[in-house]
C-alpha positions as CSV (number, residue, x, y, z in Angstrom):
1,M,0.0,0.0,0.0
2,S,2.8,2.4,0.9
3,D,4.5,1.6,-2.4
4,I,1.5,2.9,-4.3
5,Y,1.4,6.0,-2.2
6,D,5.1,6.6,-2.7
7,R,4.8,6.1,-6.4
8,V,1.9,8.6,-6.7
9,K,3.7,11.0,-4.6
10,G,6.9,10.5,-6.7
11,D,4.8,11.1,-9.9
12,Q,3.5,14.3,-8.4
13,N,7.1,15.4,-7.7
14,I,8.0,14.7,-11.3
15,F,4.9,16.6,-12.4
16,N,5.8,19.6,-10.1
17,Q,9.3,19.6,-11.5
18,L,7.9,19.8,-15.0
19,L,5.6,22.6,-14.0
20,S,8.5,24.6,-12.6
21,R,10.7,24.0,-15.6
22,V,8.3,24.8,-18.5
23,P,7.2,28.4,-18.6
24,G,3.4,28.7,-19.0
25,F,2.8,25.0,-18.4
26,S,1.2,25.4,-15.0
27,G,-1.3,27.9,-16.5
28,Y,-2.1,25.3,-19.2
29,V,-2.8,22.7,-16.6
30,E,-5.0,25.1,-14.7
31,R,-6.9,26.0,-17.8
32,A,-7.3,22.3,-18.7
33,Q,-8.8,21.7,-15.2
34,R,-11.2,24.6,-15.7
35,R,-12.3,23.2,-19.0
36,V,-13.1,19.9,-17.4
37,A,-14.9,21.6,-14.5
38,D,-16.9,23.7,-17.0
39,K,-17.9,20.6,-18.9
40,M,-19.0,18.8,-15.7
41,L,-21.0,21.8,-14.5
42,R,-22.8,22.2,-17.8
43,E,-23.6,18.4,-18.0
44,A,-25.0,18.5,-14.5
45,L,-27.1,21.6,-15.2
46,A,-28.3,20.1,-18.4
47,N,-29.5,17.0,-16.6
48,R,-31.3,19.0,-13.9
49,F,-33.0,21.2,-16.5
50,E,-33.9,18.1,-18.5
51,A,-35.9,17.0,-15.5
52,L,-37.6,20.4,-15.3
53,W,-38.4,20.2,-19.1
54,Q,-40.0,16.9,-18.5
55,R,-42.2,18.5,-15.8
56,V,-43.2,21.1,-18.4
57,S,-44.3,18.3,-20.7
58,A,-46.4,16.8,-17.9
59,V,-48.0,20.2,-17.4
60,Q,-48.9,20.3,-21.1
61,R,-50.5,16.9,-20.8
62,A,-52.5,18.0,-17.8
63,L,-53.6,21.1,-19.6
64,L,-54.8,18.9,-22.5
65,G,-56.7,16.9,-20.0
66,E,-58.4,20.0,-18.6
67,G,-59.3,21.2,-22.1
68,E,-57.1,24.3,-21.8
69,L,-55.9,24.2,-25.4
70,E,-54.9,27.9,-25.7
71,L,-52.6,27.5,-22.7
72,V,-50.9,24.4,-24.2
73,D,-49.6,26.7,-27.0
74,D,-48.4,29.2,-24.4
75,I,-46.6,26.6,-22.3
76,E,-45.0,25.3,-25.5
77,Q,-43.1,28.6,-25.6
78,A,-41.6,27.9,-22.3
79,S,-40.9,24.3,-23.3
80,L,-39.1,25.4,-26.5
81,K,-37.0,27.9,-24.6
82,L,-35.9,25.4,-22.0
83,R,-35.2,22.8,-24.7
84,Q,-33.0,25.4,-26.5
85,F,-31.2,26.2,-23.3
86,I,-30.6,22.5,-22.5
87,D,-29.2,21.9,-26.0
88,R,-26.9,24.9,-25.7
89,L,-25.6,23.6,-22.3
90,K,-25.0,20.2,-23.9
91,T,-23.4,21.3,-27.2
92,A,-21.5,24.5,-26.5
93,A,-17.7,24.3,-26.6
94,Y,-16.5,23.9,-23.1
95,G,-13.8,25.6,-21.1
96,Y,-12.1,28.9,-20.5
97,T,-9.7,28.9,-23.5
98,G,-7.1,26.4,-24.1
99,F,-3.3,26.8,-24.3
100,F,-3.2,27.7,-28.0
101,D,-6.6,29.3,-28.4
102,A,-6.8,32.7,-30.1
103,V,-9.1,34.1,-27.4
104,R,-7.6,34.4,-24.0
105,I,-9.9,34.9,-21.0
106,R,-8.6,37.4,-18.5
107,P,-8.9,36.8,-14.7
108,E,-11.6,39.5,-14.3
109,D,-13.6,37.9,-17.1
110,L,-13.2,34.5,-15.5
111,E,-14.8,35.9,-12.4
112,R,-17.7,37.1,-14.5
113,V,-18.1,33.7,-16.0
114,Y,-18.3,32.2,-12.5
115,A,-21.0,34.7,-11.7
116,Y,-22.9,33.6,-14.7
117,D,-22.4,30.0,-13.7
118,L,-23.9,30.8,-10.3
119,A,-26.8,32.6,-12.0
120,L,-27.5,29.5,-14.1
121,V,-27.6,27.3,-11.0
122,N,-29.9,29.8,-9.3
123,L,-32.1,29.9,-12.4
124,E,-32.8,26.2,-11.9
125,D,-34.5,27.1,-8.6
126,E,-36.4,29.9,-10.3
127,V,-37.7,27.6,-13.1
128,A,-38.7,25.0,-10.5
129,R,-40.6,27.6,-8.5
130,A,-42.3,28.9,-11.7
131,L,-43.3,25.4,-12.6
132,D,-44.6,24.8,-9.1
133,H,-46.8,27.8,-9.5
134,V,-48.1,26.7,-12.9
135,E,-48.9,23.3,-11.6
136,A,-50.7,24.8,-8.6
137,S,-52.7,27.1,-10.9
138,I,-54.0,24.4,-13.3
139,G,-57.7,25.0,-13.6
140,G,-57.5,28.3,-11.7
141,E,-57.7,32.0,-12.7
142,G,-54.0,32.7,-12.3
143,M,-52.9,30.1,-14.8
144,G,-52.2,32.6,-17.6
145,A,-49.9,34.8,-15.4
146,A,-48.1,31.7,-14.1
147,V,-47.4,30.5,-17.6
148,R,-46.2,34.0,-18.7
149,H,-43.8,34.0,-15.7
150,L,-42.5,30.6,-16.6
151,I,-41.9,31.8,-20.2
152,S,-40.0,34.8,-18.8
153,V,-37.8,32.7,-16.5
154,A,-37.1,30.3,-19.4
155,Q,-36.0,33.3,-21.5
156,S,-33.8,34.4,-18.6
157,C,-31.9,31.0,-18.9
158,L,-31.2,31.7,-22.6
159,D,-30.1,35.2,-21.9
160,A,-27.8,34.3,-19.1
161,F,-26.1,31.6,-21.2
162,E,-25.7,34.0,-24.1
163,K,-24.0,36.5,-21.8
164,R,-21.8,33.8,-20.4
165,T,-20.8,32.8,-23.9
166,E,-20.0,36.4,-24.8
167,V,-17.6,36.6,-21.9
168,L,-15.9,33.4,-23.0
169,M,-15.6,34.5,-26.6
170,G,-14.2,37.8,-25.5
171,I,-17.0,39.9,-26.9
172,S,-18.7,40.9,-23.7
173,P,-19.5,44.6,-23.3
174,A,-16.7,45.2,-20.7
175,T,-14.2,43.5,-23.0
176,A,-15.4,45.3,-26.1
177,E,-15.0,48.7,-24.3
178,S,-11.5,47.9,-23.1
179,T,-10.3,47.1,-26.6
180,Q,-11.7,50.2,-28.3
C-alpha cells in the first residue's frame, strides 16, 4: 500500500518539476482543469434542466386533460426555450480557453463567467418555482400569469447563457469597451 502512495507522490514530484521548468505549463494545466470543470458543470445543469423540461411536458398533458388548449400553446413557448437552453448547455464548446486558443480569458472575465455559472444554478430554482406555481394554478384563474412568468424565466436562462458565452468568446461589453 505504501509503495503505491510513494509512487503517486513521486509522480507528483515529477509533475511539479515539469511545471517549474516549463514556462506557462502550469497555467495550461489550470486551464485544462477549468475546462473539465466547466464541462462537468454544464452536464450536471443540463441533466437538472432536463428533469424540469419533463415537468413542463407533464403540465402540457395536464392542460390537455383540462381542455385548456390555448394554454398548451403558451406553455409550449416555455418548453421550447428550456429545450433550446438545454441543447446549448450540452453542445457549446466547453472551457475557459485552451493553451493555443486565439481568445484568452482574463482573470476578471473568468470571475464574471463564474458569476454567470452561479446565475445558471440559481435559475434552476427559479424555473422549478415557476413550474410549481403553474402546476398549482391548473384549472384556476392565475394560470395565464403563471405561464407567462414561466416563459419569462425560461428566456432568462437563454439570456444568461448567451451573456456567459459572450464573456468566454471575448465579446462581452466590458471586454469590447477595453479594446476600443
